[in-house]
N, C-alpha and C positions, 0 to 999 in steps of 0.2 A: 366543326371539331378542331380546326386549326385555331380558331379564336379562343376556344376553351383551353387549349394547350398553352397559348400565349398568356392568358390571364393566370392560369395555375402556375406557370413558370415565373411570372412577375411576383405573385404571392410568395412562392418558394424563395426567390432571390432576396426579397425584402426581409422575410422571416429569418433566413439564414444570416443575413448581414447583421440584423439586430441581435440574434443569438450569439454570434461570434463576438460582437462588440461587448455584449453583457458579460460573456465569459472572460474577455481580456481585461475589462475595467472593473467588474464587480465581483466575479467569482473568486473566493479565497477560502476554500473548504479545509485547508490543511491545519494541523496542529503546529506547535512550535518547531522551527527548523533547528536541529541540533547536530547534524553531521553532513559531511560532503555527499554521502549517498542519498540523503534526503533531497538534494537538488536534482539528482538523476531521476528519482522516482516522481517528484513533482513535475518535472519537465515531460516525462512520459505520460503522466495523467493529462496534462494540457494538450499534448500532441494528439492523443486519442480523442479527447473532447473536440478539438478542432476538426478532426477527420470525421467524427460521427455526426457532428451538427448538421452538415448539409444533407446527409442521408436521412437523418431523423426528420429534418425540415421538409424534405421531398415527400416522405410518407404522410406527414401530417397535412401538408398543403394539398396533396392529391386526395386524401380522404375527406378533408374539410370541404374542398371545392366540389367534390363529387356529391357529398351530402346536400349541399346547397343547390347545385345546378341540376342534378339528375335524380333527385329523390322522387320515388314513386308516390303518386297522389291517391292511389286506389285503396282497396281493402288492406289493412295492415296485416291480415293473416295470409295474404297472397304474395307470391314473389313478384318483383317488378319485371319489366321486359328485359330479356337478355341483352348484354352489351358485347359486341364483337369488335375486333380490331386486328391490325397486322402484328407482325413479329418484331418490328423495329424497337418498340419501347421495352418489351421483355428482354430482348437480346442485349440492348444497351444497358439495362439494369443489371443483368447477369455479369456483363463484362466489367462494369464499374465496380460493383460490390466485390467481385472476385479479385480485381486488381487491388482494391483497398485492403482486403484480407491478406493478400500476399505482402503488401507493403508493411502492414502492421506486424506481421510475423518477423520481417527483417528489421524494421525500425518502427517503434523502439524495442521490439522483442529481442532479437538476437544481439543487436548492437548494445542494448541496455545491459543484457546479461554479461556480455564481454567486458563492458566498462566496470561493472560491479565486481567481476572476478579477475580483472587484469592484474591486480597486485595482491599476491598471497603472502606478503611480508607483514609483520606486526611488531609494534613496540611493546605490547603487553598481551599476554594470554590470560583468558579468564574462562574457567570451567563452570558451566551452568547446568545444574541437574534439576529436573522437574519431578515432582512426585505429588500424589494427591494429599493435600492441595496447597503446596508450598514450593519455594525455590531454595536451593542451596548453591552458593557461589563460592568458588575456591580460586585463589590466586596462587598457582603452583610455584612461581618464582620465589614467593615469600612464605608460603605455607599458611597464609591467612585464609580463614573459612568463616563465612557468614551465612545466615539463613533468614528467610522471611517467616512470619511477619514482624519479628523483632528488629532485625537488622536491615540495612539498606545496601544497595549496590553502589559503590563509590568508584569513580573512574577519573583518570586525568584528561583534561582538555588538551587539544592540539596534539593528540597521539592517536596512532592507529591500533585498534583493539581487535584481537581475534577471540571470538566467543566459540567455545567448544560445547555444543548443546546436546544434551542427552536426557533420558529418563531412566529411572532405575528398573532393573529386570522385574518382570511380573506386573508392572504398572501399565497404565494406558497411555495413549498418545496425548502429548501436550504441545504447545507452541510458544516459542519465545518471541516476544514482540515489545519493542519500546517505541511508542508513537513518534517521538522526536527524532528517532533514527530512521524510521520508515521500514527498514528491512526486518524480515521475519525468518524463523527457522523452526521446523518441526522438532520436538523433543521425542525421539523414538526410543523405546526401551532397548537397551543393548547396542545402540548405534550412536556414533558421534557425528554431528553435522557442524561444519565450520561456517561461520559467517563473520565478515570483516566490516568494521565501521571506523571511519576516520572522524573523530570528534573535533569540531571547529569552534566551540564556544563553551563557556561554563553554563550551568543550569540555574534556573530560578527555583528556590525551594518551594514556592507555591504553585509551580506549573505542573499540572497533572499529566502533561505529555511525557514527563520524565518518570516513567514507572515501567517495570517489567509486568506485562499482562499476558496471561495465557489466552490464546485465541483459538484453541481447539477444544470444543465442548467435551469436557472430561469428567462430568459427574455433578454431584449435588452442590459442591462449593466452588464450581468452576469460576464464577464471577468474582469470588474473593481471592483467587490465586494470583496475587499481585505482590510487587516488591518495589519500594521507592528507589529511585535512581538519583544520585547526586554526582554531577560533573564539576570538578574543581580544578584549580590550577595545579600543575605538576608538583610544585613544592608542597602544597597542602595535601596532595595525595600521598607523597612520600612520608609526610609527618603522620598521616592517618595509618599507613601501613606500619610504621615504627611503633605507634601506640598500640595497635592490635597485636603486633609481635611481642611487645613487652608484656601485655596482659596475659598472653598465652604462656610465656616463660614464667611469669609469677605464679600462675595456677599450677604449673608443673613443679 
């Protein structure tokens, strides 16, 4: 039995080392990085991956070695001989996994939330309202108002944005999400949920990561409830606001 544990342990160690190396050097599952908050979210993802890899590797190594070493050779309709053992391994497994769960709740869980919510100041406020199946965006400081699918959400780079997200009364739940920013907020009818994003670069017009996408299943046209996002230099944003303001004044 001791020999089996040593062999299984070696398999687990090698598999874990290869998986961690592959995660570090090869894994890049993220869309474009467009905000400081994206760094926090991406780092949390990798932290959880590194912590989960040894646990997953131990399960797979144990199951795989058991199948090869202790597989019953008799009638496939009959159970194999029972296997018994001490409490050392189950107790160790319980202690390790419980410790990992507590660590995850503290970091990146609570520490990550604290970092995301530490600064409640903003350079620009944007009101976002979801309704089946479109988005309306209002810039309260200038009075500019745009809606999907015709218009786009335009934002200034290198500025901290406060999104006030809601859904109209009598509608269903929606969710505000821009992949490049990573953060999400539910759009709840009659409630306003604040989410802060610090934009650290301009966007590529061909990058689909810059779009508002509903991520709460909300009905027949849920998949099409999207709005293009364009992040520009502050000067270009000011010019865009002025052009929109002039257009409204001309109509009036």
